[in-house]
C-alpha positions in Angstrom: -26.2 -14.2 2.5 -26.4 -15.9 -0.8 -27.7 -12.9 -2.7 -26.7 -9.3 -1.9 -27.5 -7.3 -5.1 -29.6 -4.2 -4.9 -32.3 -5.9 -7.0 -32.5 -8.7 -4.5 -32.7 -6.4 -1.5 -35.6 -4.5 -3.3 -37.4 -7.8 -4.0 -37.1 -9.0 -0.4 -38.4 -5.7 0.9 -41.6 -6.1 -1.2 -42.4 -9.8 -0.3 -45.9 -10.3 1.0 -46.1 -11.5 4.6 -46.6 -15.2 3.8 -43.6 -15.2 1.4 -41.4 -13.3 3.9 -42.3 -15.7 6.8 -41.5 -18.7 4.6 -38.1 -17.1 3.9 -37.5 -16.5 7.6 -38.6 -20.0 8.6 -36.1 -21.5 6.1 -33.3 -19.2 7.3 -34.1 -20.0 11.0 -34.1 -23.7 10.4 -30.8 -23.5 8.5 -29.3 -21.6 11.4 -30.5 -24.1 14.0 -29.1 -26.9 11.9 -25.8 -25.1 11.7 -25.4 -24.4 15.4 -26.9 -27.4 17.1 -25.4 -29.3 18.9 -22.0 -27.5 18.5 -23.2 -24.4 20.3 -23.5 -25.6 24.0 -25.3 -22.4 25.1 -28.2 -23.0 22.7 -28.0 -26.8 22.9 -28.9 -26.4 26.6 -31.5 -23.7 26.1 -33.3 -25.5 23.2 -33.0 -29.0 24.5 -36.8 -29.4 24.8 -37.5 -27.9 21.4 -38.4 -30.0 18.4 -36.4 -28.9 15.4 -36.8 -28.1 12.5 -39.7 -25.8 13.2 -42.7 -26.4 11.0 -44.0 -22.8 11.4 -43.1 -19.5 12.9 -46.1 -20.0 15.1 -43.8 -22.3 17.1 -41.3 -19.5 17.7 -42.7 -18.7 21.2 -41.7 -22.3 22.2 -38.1 -21.1 22.1 -36.9 -19.3 25.3 -35.8 -15.6 25.3 -32.1 -14.8 25.4 -30.9 -11.9 27.5 -27.6 -10.0 27.6 -27.1 -11.1 31.2 -27.0 -14.7 30.0 -24.4 -13.9 27.4 -22.1 -12.5 30.1 -23.1 -14.9 32.8 -20.0 -17.1 33.0 -18.0 -14.4 34.7 -15.0 -15.0 32.5 -12.3 -12.3 32.8 -11.9 -12.2 29.0 -15.5 -10.9 28.7 -16.3 -13.3 25.8 -20.0 -13.9 25.2 -21.1 -17.4 26.2 -23.1 -18.1 22.9 -20.1 -19.0 20.7 -20.6 -22.0 18.4 -17.0 -22.8 17.4 -13.6 -22.9 19.0 -11.9 -19.5 19.2 -9.5 -20.2 16.4 -12.5 -20.2 14.0 -13.0 -16.4 14.6 -11.3 -13.5 12.8 -13.1 -10.4 14.3 -13.1 -9.1 17.8 -15.6 -6.4 18.9 -16.9 -5.2 22.3 -20.0 -3.5 23.6 -19.6 0.0 25.1 -20.2 -1.1 28.6 -22.7 1.7 29.1 -24.9 -0.8 31.1 -22.5 -3.1 32.9 -19.2 -4.7 31.9 -18.3 -4.7 28.2 -19.3 -7.9 26.3 -16.9 -9.3 23.7 -18.5 -10.6 20.6 -16.4 -12.4 18.0 -17.2 -13.2 14.3 -16.1 -15.8 11.8 -15.2 -14.7 8.3 -18.7 -15.8 7.0 -20.5 -14.0 9.8 -18.5 -10.8 9.2 -19.5 -11.0 5.5 -23.1 -11.3 6.5 -22.7 -8.3 8.8 -21.3 -6.2 5.9 -24.0 -7.5 3.5 -26.8 -6.5 5.9 -25.2 -3.0 6.1 -26.0 -2.5 2.4 -29.7 -1.9 3.3 -28.6 1.2 5.1 -26.3 2.4 2.3 -29.1 1.8 -0.3 -31.2 4.4 1.5 -28.2 6.8 1.6 -27.7 6.2 -2.1 -24.0 5.6 -1.6 -21.9 5.1 -4.8 -18.3 4.8 -5.8 -18.4 8.6 -6.5 -18.8 9.3 -2.8 -16.1 10.0 -0.3 -16.9 9.0 3.3 -15.4 10.2 6.6 -15.9 8.1 9.7 -15.8 10.4 12.7 -15.2 7.8 15.3 -12.2 6.8 17.4 -10.4 3.6 16.6 -11.1 0.8 19.0 -13.2 -2.3 19.5 -16.5 -0.5 18.7 -18.2 -2.5 15.9 -20.0 0.4 14.3 -16.8 2.0 13.0 -15.3 -1.2 11.5 -18.6 -2.4 9.9 -19.4 1.0 8.4 -15.9 1.3 7.1 -15.7 -2.0 5.4 -19.3 -2.1 4.2 -18.9 1.3 2.5 -15.5 0.4 1.0 -17.1 -2.8 -0.4 -19.4 -0.5 -2.3 -16.5 1.1 -4.1 -16.5 4.2 -2.0 -13.3 6.0 -0.9 -13.4 5.8 2.9 -11.4 8.2 5.1 -10.9 7.1 8.8 -11.2 10.0 11.3 -9.9 8.3 14.4 -7.4 10.1 16.6 -8.3 13.5 15.3 -9.8 16.5 17.0 -13.2 17.8 15.9 -11.6 20.8 14.2 -9.2 18.5 12.3 -12.1 16.4 11.1 -13.8 19.5 9.9 -10.7 20.5 8.0 -10.4 17.0 6.5 -14.0 17.3 5.2 -13.0 20.4 3.4 -9.7 19.3 2.1 -10.9 15.9 0.8 -14.3 17.1 -0.3 -16.1 14.5 1.8 -19.7 13.8 0.7 -20.7 11.2 3.4 -20.3 11.6 7.2 -20.7 8.7 9.6 -21.1 9.6 13.3 -23.6 9.7 16.2 -26.4 12.4 16.2 -24.8 14.0 19.3 -21.4 14.3 17.5 -23.0 15.8 14.3 -24.4 18.5 16.5 -21.1 19.0 18.3 -19.3 19.3 15.0 -21.7 22.0 13.9 -21.0 23.8 17.2 -17.3 23.7 16.6 -17.7 24.8 13.0 -19.6 27.8 14.1 -17.0 28.7 16.7 -14.3 28.6 14.0 -16.3 30.4 11.3 -16.6 27.3 9.1 -19.6 27.3 6.9 -21.0 23.8 7.0 -23.9 24.6 4.7 -21.4 25.3 2.0 -19.5 22.0 2.6 -19.4 19.1 0.2 -21.3 16.8 2.7 -24.5 15.7 1.1 -25.5 13.0 3.6 -24.9 12.1 7.3 -25.4 8.4 8.4 -26.0 8.3 12.1 -26.6 5.7 14.8 -25.9 4.8 18.4 -28.8 6.8 20.0 -32.4 7.7 19.1 -31.6 11.2 17.8 -31.6 10.3 14.1 -35.3 9.7 14.1 -36.3 12.5 16.5 -37.8 15.2 14.3 -36.3 18.2 16.2 -32.9 16.6 16.2 -33.0 15.5 12.6 -34.2 19.0 11.5 -31.4 20.7 13.5 -28.7 18.5 12.0 -30.0 18.8 8.5 -30.3 22.6 8.8 -26.8 23.0 10.2 -25.2 20.8 7.5 -27.7 21.5 4.7 -27.5 17.7 4.1 -29.7 14.7 4.3 -29.7 12.7 7.5 -30.1 8.8 7.4 -30.7 6.9 10.6 -29.9 3.3 11.2 -30.0 0.9 14.1 -28.0 -2.1 15.3 -26.2 -3.7 18.2 -22.9 -5.5 18.7 -24.5 -8.7 19.9 -27.3 -8.6 17.3 -26.0 -7.0 14.1 -27.2 -4.0 11.9 -30.9 -4.7 12.1 -32.6 -1.5 10.9 -32.5 1.2 8.2 -34.3 4.5 7.7 -37.2 5.1 5.4 -36.4 7.7 2.7 -38.6 10.4 4.5 -36.7 10.0 7.7 -39.8 9.2 9.7 -38.5 6.0 11.4 -36.7 2.8 10.6 -37.5 -0.6 9.0 -36.4 -3.9 10.5 -34.4 -5.9 8.0 -36.8 -8.8 8.2 -34.9 -10.8 5.5 -32.1 -11.2 8.0 -33.8 -10.8 11.4 -36.9 -12.2 13.0 -38.6 -9.3 14.9 -41.1 -9.7 17.7 -42.7 -7.0 19.8 -43.6 -7.6 23.5 -46.1 -5.2 25.0 -44.5 -3.4 28.0 -48.0 -3.3 29.5 -49.3 -6.8 29.1 -46.1 -8.8 28.4 -48.0 -10.3 25.4 -47.5 -9.8 21.7 -47.9 -6.1 21.0 -50.8 -4.7 19.0 -50.2 -2.3 16.1 -48.7 0.9 17.4 -48.4 -0.3 21.0 -45.3 0.6 23.0 -43.3 -2.6 23.1 -39.9 -4.1 23.6 -38.2 -5.3 20.4 -37.0 -9.0 20.4 -34.7 -10.0 17.6 -33.3 -13.3 16.2 -30.3 -12.9 13.9 -30.7 -15.3 10.9 -27.2 -15.2 9.4 -24.7 -15.1 12.3 -23.9 -18.7 13.2 -20.7 -18.1 15.1 -22.4 -15.9 17.8 -26.1 -16.5 17.2 -28.8 -14.7 19.2 -32.3 -16.3 19.3 -35.2 -14.3 20.6 -32.9 -11.7 22.1 -34.5 -9.1 24.3 -32.8 -6.0 23.0 -34.3 -3.6 25.6 -35.2 -1.2 22.7 -38.7 0.3 22.8 -40.7 0.9 19.7 -44.2 1.1 18.3 -44.6 -1.4 15.4 -46.4 -0.8 12.2 -46.7 -4.4 11.0 -47.7 -3.6 7.4 -44.5 -1.6 6.7 -44.5 1.8 5.0 -45.3 2.5 1.4 -44.1 -0.3 -0.9 -41.6 -1.5 1.7 -43.3 -4.5 3.5 -40.7 -4.9 6.3 -42.1 -3.9 9.6 -41.8 -0.2 10.3 -41.0 1.6 13.5 -42.4 5.2 13.4 -39.9 7.4 15.2 -37.3 4.6 15.2 -36.2 3.4 18.6 -38.0 5.5 21.1 -35.7 4.7 24.1 -34.7 1.7 26.2 -36.8 -0.2 28.7 -34.2 0.5 31.4 -34.1 4.2 30.6 -37.9 4.9 30.9 -38.6 7.0 34.0 -41.9 7.6 35.7 -42.2 11.2 36.9 -45.4 11.8 39.0 -47.2 9.0 37.1 -46.1 10.1 33.6 -43.9 7.8 31.5 -40.9 9.9 30.2 -38.3 8.8 27.8 -34.9 10.5 27.3 -35.9 10.9 23.6 -39.0 12.9 24.6 -36.8 15.3 26.6 -34.4 15.7 23.7 -37.3 16.3 21.2 -38.5 19.2 23.3 -35.1 20.7 24.1 -33.8 20.5 20.5 -36.8 22.4 19.2 -35.2 25.5 20.7 -32.3 26.4 18.3 -30.8 28.8 20.9 -30.1 25.8 23.3 -26.6 24.4 22.5 -26.5 21.6 25.1 -28.6 20.1 27.9 -28.6 17.6 30.7 -31.4 16.3 32.8 -31.5 14.8 36.3 -34.3 13.0 38.1 -34.3 13.1 41.9 -36.8 12.4 44.7 -38.1 14.9 47.2 -40.1 13.2 49.9 -42.4 10.9 47.9 -42.4 13.0 44.7 -40.1 12.6 41.6 -38.5 15.8 40.4 -37.1 16.5 37.0 -34.4 19.1 36.5 -33.3 20.1 33.0 -30.1 22.2 32.7 -29.6 24.1 29.4 -27.0 26.2 27.8 -29.3 28.9 26.3 -28.0 31.9 24.5 -31.3 33.7 25.3 -31.1 32.9 29.1 -34.8 32.3 29.1 -35.6 28.9 30.7 -39.2 29.7 31.3 -40.2 29.2 27.7 -38.6 25.7 27.7 -40.4 24.9 31.0 -43.7 26.0 29.4 -43.1 23.6 26.5 -42.5 20.7 28.9 -45.8 21.5 30.7 -47.6 21.7 27.3 -46.3 18.6 25.7 -45.6 16.3 28.7 -48.1 17.6 31.2 -45.3 18.0 33.7 -43.9 20.8 35.8 -40.2 20.7 35.0 -37.6 22.8 36.6 -35.4 24.3 33.8 -32.2 26.1 34.7 -29.7 27.9 32.6 -26.0 27.2 33.0 -23.0 29.0 31.5 -22.3 28.2 27.9 -19.7 25.6 27.4 -20.0 24.1 30.9 -22.0 20.9 30.0 -20.2 17.9 28.7 -19.8 17.3 25.0 -19.6 13.8 23.5 -18.0 12.2 20.5 -20.0 8.9 20.7 -23.2 8.3 22.5 -24.4 11.2 24.6 -24.8 10.7 28.3 -27.2 13.4 29.4 -29.4 11.5 31.9 -28.7 11.3 35.6 -31.0 9.3 37.9 -30.5 10.2 41.6 -33.6 8.6 43.0 -32.8 6.3 45.9 -35.0 3.5 44.5 -32.7 3.3 41.5 -29.6 2.6 43.6 -28.9 -1.1 44.0 -28.8 -2.4 47.6 
């Protein structure tokens, strides 16, 4: 990125659509010129495409990219296949979580890594991060890109950054108190777990120095019930953001916490209707497709993220970047159909988290004869599952079996929560 100042980011966010698309076209053609023909992966994929492009209307001529393609060479080192340069040009190694298949290794050049950190500044702008802040990163050390990018992007802003890897939850809570931490970086799931541990140890989170939590890794940060629960427990503002190892940090929250904007100065965003497979209409449920415009070492062009959203093409308020109300609503491969009703894990969480007496939950989908059955297990201090079942019936139109389990028996998670179990035979590969 040539310009990274706050003033420049504000200007880019307010470009009209024609100016923004010209900016994107220029960046895209610069990227294509930089990677072709050195990047064999895209040289092969784009061999029939005339470059440079004259208009973004030509974008559909470029084929989609999928994660399966990036991992298709079967190499034991797990390196993504879309590298542009020899390996000695790269200085950063990161790896996907492997939640859906084997972990994928993505490496970055020094220039690409700087782009990654610069793009992060849109997130930190919304959180109003300054050198006066003290930030704690409640993640374990490892190849997870979110920890390292958040750490270095925040430090580049002049903020004192405290790594929390290798510590217990209680030790992290004590570190917040002793170091007067004002910013906490973690997943929504872990923010709730920290609140639970604080309550168990008579720690008053509401009186802590934390003024803001920056969360990512799962949809919870833009789910109203989850956001309200976290902000109430911590008495602090919650900022959501979105990204992926293979794509980059592509989204930031709006100030009101009602969803996320795509950073369109650095990413080309497309929305494909899950119903028609065509370009999605305003507000239509769709899959997000992204092109990273500043990452030449491991570029992704028209990458099918699998993330589901409902685009508001006109942006929100004075911010013209496309807005996603509710943020990422779920993933295409996580959507389940229960008796003809589309259900997302985020919908389950929104309902369950609206009951403050429920500490944790897990849901399982199974099949009895020809009918899908949804079971939700909850740790409920009131031991009153019927009221939760009634809310599912009211809001989803589904009869859901809700059962109470003893407190403390369901798993807790430091990173992404894994609360969904699909036991239907049709979901098991042959």
